[in-house]
C-alpha positions in Angstrom: 0.0 0.0 0.0 1.2 3.5 -0.9 0.7 6.5 1.4 0.0 8.9 -1.4 -0.6 11.9 0.9 2.7 11.3 2.7 4.5 10.8 -0.6 3.0 14.1 -2.0 4.1 16.0 1.1 7.6 14.6 1.1 8.1 15.3 -2.6 6.8 18.8 -2.4 9.2 19.4 0.5 12.1 17.9 -1.6 11.1 20.0 -4.6 11.2 23.2 -2.6 14.7 22.2 -1.3 16.0 21.2 -4.8 17.9 23.6 -7.0 15.8 22.3 -9.9 12.4 22.7 -8.1 11.3 19.2 -8.7 11.1 15.8 -7.1 9.5 12.6 -8.4 9.1 8.9 -7.6 7.7 5.9 -9.4 5.2 4.5 -6.9 3.5 1.8 -9.0 5.1 -0.3 -11.8 2.9 -3.2 -12.7 3.5 -4.5 -16.2 2.3 -1.6 -18.5 0.9 0.5 -15.7 3.0 3.2 -14.1 2.0 5.8 -11.5 4.5 8.5 -10.6 4.1 11.2 -8.0 5.7 14.5 -9.2 6.2 17.7 -7.3 7.1 21.0 -9.1 7.6 24.4 -7.5 5.8 27.4 -9.1 7.3 28.3 -12.5 9.1 25.0 -13.1 8.0 22.7 -15.9 8.3 19.4 -17.6 9.5 20.1 -21.1 7.6 19.0 -24.2 7.5 15.2 -24.5 5.7 12.4 -26.4 2.5 11.3 -24.6 2.0 7.7 -23.3 -0.3 5.4 -25.1 -2.9 6.1 -22.4 -2.7 8.1 -19.2 -4.1 10.7 -16.8 -2.9 13.5 -14.7 -4.5 13.9 -11.2 -3.4 17.1 -9.5 -3.3 16.5 -5.7 -2.4 20.0 -4.8 -1.6 23.3 -6.5 -2.3 24.2 -10.1 -0.6 23.3 -13.4 -1.0 24.2 -17.1 -0.9 21.3 -19.5 -0.2 22.3 -23.1 -0.7 20.4 -26.3 -4.2 19.0 -25.4 -6.2 18.0 -28.5 -8.0 21.0 -29.8 -8.5 22.4 -26.3 -5.3 24.4 -26.3 -3.8 24.9 -22.9 -5.7 23.4 -20.0 -5.3 24.5 -16.3 -5.8 21.7 -13.8 -6.2 22.4 -10.1 -6.0 20.4 -6.9 -8.5 17.5 -6.9 -9.0 17.6 -10.7 -8.2 14.8 -13.1 -7.5 15.1 -16.9 -7.0 12.4 -19.5 -3.7 12.7 -21.3 -4.2 13.2 -25.1 -2.2 11.7 -27.9 -0.3 14.9 -28.7 3.2 16.1 -27.7 2.7 18.1 -24.5 4.4 20.0 -21.7 3.4 21.0 -18.2 4.1 24.0 -16.1 3.5 24.5 -12.4 1.5 27.7 -11.8 1.8 27.2 -8.1 3.8 24.7 -6.0 2.1 21.5 -7.1 2.0 17.8 -6.7 0.3 15.4 -9.2 0.0 11.8 -9.9 0.9 10.9 -13.5 -0.6 7.6 -14.5 0.5 6.0 -17.8 0.0 2.8 -19.7 2.9 2.0 -22.0 3.6 -0.5 -24.7 0.0 -1.0 -26.0 -0.4 -2.7 -29.3 -3.0 -1.7 -32.0 -4.9 -4.7 -30.8 -4.9 -3.5 -27.2 -6.2 -0.1 -28.2 -9.0 -1.6 -30.2 -10.6 -3.2 -27.1 
């Protein structure tokens, strides 16, 4: 069992102490499923990257801006909100000190996606 609240608090504290303003930990790795807690201090970002085959972003605290979301432009996501990750390149910026759970499913085949 993972203490998500405790992990979020610890990583936010670590991000605030880090010169890079970030801290992360892979909490769940079960076959294709990965869940990572990520903390970013205000103004820091995750640069543009390719999206996972499937995924979601659940903001635990703070507020972030997700760019590259299909047709919707930039999307702001606040504490307690969840957004599905689209299939476009994207980036993320912390508008406030923030912690989020990034859930991804990797390595899906065309057959898996058709189900």
